[in-house]
C-alpha positions as CSV (number, residue, x, y, z in Angstrom):
1,X,85.2,6.8,45.0
2,X,85.7,7.1,41.3
3,X,88.6,9.5,40.5
4,X,87.5,11.5,37.4
5,X,89.1,14.0,35.0
6,X,87.2,16.2,32.4
7,X,89.1,17.1,29.2
8,X,87.7,20.3,27.7
9,X,85.3,22.7,29.5
10,X,84.5,25.4,27.0
11,X,81.0,24.1,26.0
12,X,77.6,24.2,27.8
13,X,77.5,20.4,27.8
14,X,80.9,20.3,29.5
15,X,79.7,22.8,32.1
16,X,76.6,20.7,32.7
17,X,78.7,17.6,33.1
18,X,81.0,19.2,35.7
19,X,78.0,20.5,37.7
20,X,76.6,17.0,37.9
21,X,80.0,15.4,38.7
22,X,80.8,17.7,41.7
23,X,77.5,16.6,43.3
24,X,77.8,12.9,42.5
25,X,78.1,10.9,45.7
26,X,80.6,8.4,44.2
27,X,82.9,10.7,42.3
28,X,86.0,12.7,43.2
29,X,86.6,15.3,40.5
30,X,90.4,15.5,40.3
31,X,91.0,17.8,37.4
32,X,89.4,19.7,34.6
33,X,91.7,20.6,31.7
34,X,91.3,23.2,29.0
35,X,94.1,25.2,27.4
36,X,92.0,28.3,27.0
37,X,91.1,28.5,30.7
38,X,94.3,27.1,32.3
39,X,95.1,28.8,35.6
40,X,91.5,30.0,36.1
41,X,89.4,28.8,39.0
42,X,86.8,26.4,37.9
43,X,84.0,28.3,39.5
44,X,84.8,31.3,37.3
45,X,84.5,29.1,34.2
46,X,81.5,27.0,35.0
47,X,78.4,29.0,36.3
48,X,76.8,27.7,39.4
49,X,79.9,26.3,41.1
50,X,80.7,29.0,43.6
51,X,81.0,27.2,47.0
52,X,81.0,23.8,45.2
53,X,84.6,23.5,44.0
54,X,88.1,24.9,44.7
55,X,89.7,23.4,41.6
56,X,91.7,25.4,39.2
57,X,91.6,24.5,35.5
58,X,94.8,23.0,34.2
59,X,96.2,23.0,30.7
60,X,96.5,19.2,30.6
61,X,95.4,16.6,33.1
62,X,97.4,13.5,34.0
63,X,95.6,10.2,33.2
64,X,97.6,8.6,36.0
65,X,95.6,10.5,38.6
66,X,92.2,9.3,37.6
67,X,90.1,6.2,36.9
68,X,88.0,7.8,34.2
69,X,88.4,10.7,31.7
70,X,85.4,12.4,30.1
71,X,86.3,13.8,26.7
72,X,84.4,17.0,25.9
73,X,86.8,18.7,23.5
74,X,86.7,19.2,19.8
75,X,85.8,15.9,18.1
76,X,88.6,16.2,15.6
77,X,91.1,16.6,18.4
78,X,89.6,13.7,20.3
79,X,89.7,11.3,17.4
80,X,93.4,12.2,16.6
81,X,94.6,12.0,20.2
82,X,93.2,8.6,21.0
83,X,95.2,6.3,18.8
84,X,95.3,2.7,20.0
85,X,98.6,3.1,21.8
86,X,97.8,6.4,23.6
87,X,95.2,5.3,26.1
88,X,96.9,4.0,29.3
89,X,95.9,0.4,30.1
90,X,93.3,0.4,32.8
91,X,92.1,4.0,32.1
92,X,88.3,4.3,31.4
93,X,87.2,6.8,28.8
94,X,83.8,8.3,27.9
95,X,83.7,10.4,24.7
96,X,80.8,12.9,24.7
97,X,81.4,13.8,21.1
98,X,80.6,10.5,19.5
99,X,83.9,10.6,17.6
100,X,83.9,6.8,17.2
101,X,80.3,6.0,16.4
102,X,80.6,5.3,12.7
103,X,84.3,4.4,12.5
104,X,84.0,0.6,12.4
105,X,87.7,0.0,11.4
106,X,89.1,1.2,14.7
107,X,91.3,-1.2,16.7
108,X,89.8,-0.2,20.0
109,X,86.5,-1.7,21.2
110,X,84.5,1.4,21.7
111,X,81.0,0.6,23.0
112,X,77.9,2.6,22.1
113,X,76.8,4.5,25.2
114,X,73.0,4.4,25.1
115,X,71.9,2.4,28.2
116,X,68.4,1.9,27.0
117,X,69.7,0.2,23.9
118,X,72.5,-2.0,25.3
119,X,72.7,-1.8,29.0
120,X,74.3,-5.2,29.5
121,X,77.1,-4.4,27.1
122,X,78.0,-1.4,29.2
123,X,78.5,-3.2,32.5
124,X,80.7,-6.1,31.5
125,X,84.4,-5.1,31.4
126,X,83.7,-1.9,29.6
127,X,86.6,0.6,29.3
128,X,85.8,2.8,26.3
129,X,82.4,4.3,25.7
130,X,81.4,6.6,22.8
131,X,78.1,8.5,23.4
132,X,75.3,8.9,20.8
133,X,74.7,12.4,19.4
134,X,71.8,14.1,21.1
135,X,69.4,13.9,18.2
136,X,70.2,10.2,17.9
137,X,69.5,9.7,21.6
138,X,66.0,11.0,21.4
139,X,65.2,9.4,18.0
140,X,66.5,6.0,19.2
141,X,64.5,6.2,22.4
142,X,61.4,6.9,20.4
143,X,61.9,4.0,18.1
144,X,63.9,1.3,20.1
145,X,60.8,-0.7,21.3
146,X,59.7,-1.0,17.6
147,X,63.2,-1.9,16.4
148,X,63.8,-4.5,19.1
149,X,60.6,-6.2,18.0
150,X,61.4,-6.0,14.2
151,X,58.4,-3.6,13.6
152,X,60.0,-0.8,11.6
153,X,59.0,-1.8,8.1
154,X,58.1,1.5,6.4
155,X,59.9,4.8,5.6
156,X,60.7,7.0,8.6
157,X,60.4,10.7,8.9
158,X,62.0,12.3,11.9
159,X,61.8,16.0,12.8
160,X,64.2,17.2,15.4
161,X,63.6,20.4,17.3
162,X,66.8,21.6,18.9
163,X,67.2,24.2,21.6
164,X,69.9,26.9,21.4
165,X,71.9,25.2,24.2
166,X,73.0,22.4,21.9
167,X,74.7,24.8,19.5
168,X,78.1,26.4,19.5
169,X,78.5,30.0,20.7
170,X,78.0,31.2,17.1
171,X,74.5,29.7,17.2
172,X,74.8,28.1,13.8
173,X,77.1,25.1,14.2
174,X,77.5,21.9,16.3
175,X,80.9,20.3,16.9
176,X,82.3,22.3,14.0
177,X,79.6,21.2,11.6
178,X,76.8,23.1,10.0
179,X,73.3,22.0,11.0
180,X,72.8,20.3,7.7
181,X,76.0,18.4,8.1
182,X,75.1,17.5,11.7
183,X,71.7,16.3,10.6
184,X,73.2,14.0,8.0
185,X,75.6,12.5,10.6
186,X,72.8,12.0,13.1
187,X,70.7,10.3,10.4
188,X,73.5,8.0,9.5
189,X,74.0,7.2,13.2
190,X,70.3,6.4,13.7
191,X,70.3,4.1,10.6
192,X,73.3,2.3,11.9
193,X,72.0,1.9,15.4
194,X,68.5,0.7,14.2
195,X,70.2,-1.9,12.1
196,X,72.0,-3.3,15.1
197,X,68.6,-3.8,16.7
198,X,66.6,-4.9,13.7
199,X,69.1,-6.6,11.3
200,X,66.7,-6.5,8.3
201,X,66.1,-2.8,8.7
202,X,66.5,-1.2,5.2
203,X,63.9,1.7,5.2
204,X,64.8,5.2,4.2
205,X,65.1,7.8,7.0
206,X,64.5,11.4,6.5
207,X,65.8,13.6,9.4
208,X,65.4,17.3,9.5
209,X,66.4,19.9,12.1
210,X,64.4,22.9,13.3
211,X,64.8,25.3,16.2
212,X,63.0,24.7,19.5
213,X,61.7,27.7,21.3
214,X,63.1,26.5,24.7
215,X,66.9,26.7,24.7
216,X,67.5,23.4,26.7
217,X,64.9,21.3,24.9
218,X,65.3,18.6,22.3
219,X,62.1,17.2,20.8
220,X,61.7,14.5,18.3
221,X,58.7,13.6,16.2
222,X,59.0,10.3,14.3
223,X,56.3,9.1,11.9
224,X,56.0,5.7,10.2
225,X,53.3,3.3,9.0
226,X,52.6,0.6,11.6
227,X,50.1,-2.3,11.6
228,X,49.8,-2.7,15.4
229,X,46.8,-1.1,17.1
230,X,47.2,1.6,19.8
231,X,46.7,-0.7,22.8
232,X,49.3,-3.2,21.7
233,X,51.7,-0.4,20.9
234,X,51.4,1.1,24.3
235,X,51.9,-2.3,25.9
236,X,55.0,-2.9,23.8
237,X,56.5,0.4,24.9
238,X,55.6,0.0,28.5
239,X,57.2,-3.4,28.6
240,X,60.4,-2.2,26.9
241,X,61.0,0.7,29.3
242,X,59.5,-0.8,32.5
243,X,62.9,-1.6,34.0
244,X,64.7,1.6,32.8
245,X,65.1,4.6,35.0
246,X,64.9,7.6,32.8
247,X,62.4,6.9,30.0
248,X,58.6,7.1,30.6
249,X,55.6,6.7,28.3
250,X,52.8,9.1,29.1
251,X,49.2,9.6,28.0
252,X,49.2,13.4,28.0
253,X,51.0,16.1,26.1
254,X,54.4,16.9,27.7
255,X,55.9,20.3,28.3
256,X,59.5,21.5,28.8
257,X,58.8,21.8,32.5
258,X,58.3,18.0,32.7
259,X,61.9,17.3,31.6
260,X,64.0,20.5,32.0
261,X,67.0,20.0,34.4
262,X,66.4,16.2,34.5
263,X,67.7,13.2,32.8
264,X,64.2,12.0,31.8
265,X,62.9,11.4,28.3
266,X,59.1,11.4,28.1
267,X,57.4,9.7,25.1
268,X,53.9,9.9,23.7
269,X,52.3,7.7,21.1
270,X,49.5,8.6,18.7
271,X,48.2,6.0,16.2
272,X,45.9,7.2,13.4
273,X,43.9,4.0,12.8
274,X,42.4,5.4,9.6
275,X,45.8,5.9,7.9
276,X,47.9,3.5,9.9
277,X,50.4,6.2,10.7
278,X,52.1,6.1,14.1
279,X,53.5,9.3,15.5
280,X,56.0,8.9,18.4
281,X,57.2,12.1,20.2
282,X,60.1,12.2,22.6
283,X,61.1,15.3,24.7
284,X,64.2,15.7,26.8
285,X,66.7,18.2,28.1
286,X,69.4,18.4,25.5
287,X,72.2,19.1,28.0
288,X,71.3,16.3,30.4
289,X,69.6,13.3,28.8
290,X,71.1,14.5,25.5
291,X,74.7,14.7,26.6
292,X,76.0,15.2,30.2
293,X,73.3,13.1,32.0
294,X,73.7,10.3,29.5
295,X,77.5,10.4,30.1
296,X,77.0,10.0,33.9
297,X,74.5,7.3,33.3
298,X,77.1,5.5,31.2
299,X,79.7,6.0,33.9
300,X,77.3,4.5,36.5
301,X,76.8,1.4,34.4
302,X,80.5,1.1,33.7
303,X,81.4,1.1,37.4
304,X,78.4,-1.0,38.6
305,X,76.6,1.9,40.4
306,X,72.8,2.4,40.5
307,X,71.8,4.0,37.2
308,X,70.3,7.0,39.0
309,X,73.3,7.7,41.2
310,X,74.1,11.4,41.0
311,X,71.2,12.1,38.6
312,X,68.2,12.3,40.9
313,X,69.2,15.9,41.7
314,X,71.6,18.3,40.0
315,X,73.2,21.6,40.3
316,X,72.2,25.0,38.9
317,X,71.3,24.9,35.2
318,X,72.5,27.0,32.3
């Protein structure tokens, strides 16, 4: 069993992570820490846990008691608390906030936690994983087959539709940033990740954020010029994702019911042969594939488990 601690439980994504972990067959949840809820039973903090856990939230969890810590707290606090000498040797860490994604001068070897992008890198002696932002997850899944085949050679426009569950309790910020600030950070992350896959990538990326009518949904619509015809494009995408467990390319419009409360991302392709414009749409649950489910996926890879372990079914949703 993997002994796990969760640092920070005052966000919906942290709640979702805890709900998945308590039902994971290979996990023992040892502690959940949060200063604001210390001394309170976990099932009074996280909805849906009555009868599932007898834990009490602690102010600070001991890293000596666990094999892995998930970091769900404020990104600024996370970044400042994880200086090179402060992570005990042998402790595994997964940061849900992406605090280390664009800080390339760090001494510690944080690995980018998107399994569909670099699965092999996450299963070889990995100790520290930083997760992509949720908009970056969906955007990269929509574009990864093209980038891996060096086919992104025109400007990109990306519209992200974001459900309310991704936002802070004020409904206007994410991780302490305004939506405009967050959109800029996600764009920079997408540009950086695409360049890792397609080294000559130098196209401008325009990324905008709009609300999604369904609170758990994250939808991405990416558009670019592409010379490949529709049949070849579909084959390229099918081949890229054929050995992955959570991303599927479909030939019909997708709805929130197709992905809600799952770790799936469904992708559709539409090539306008008259204009050469390719439209790629990706739809997923922002709390699962966007954050908590992706974190558990990374853990499964890190510890050599099947990718779908603990993610085929889940507990009650938000």
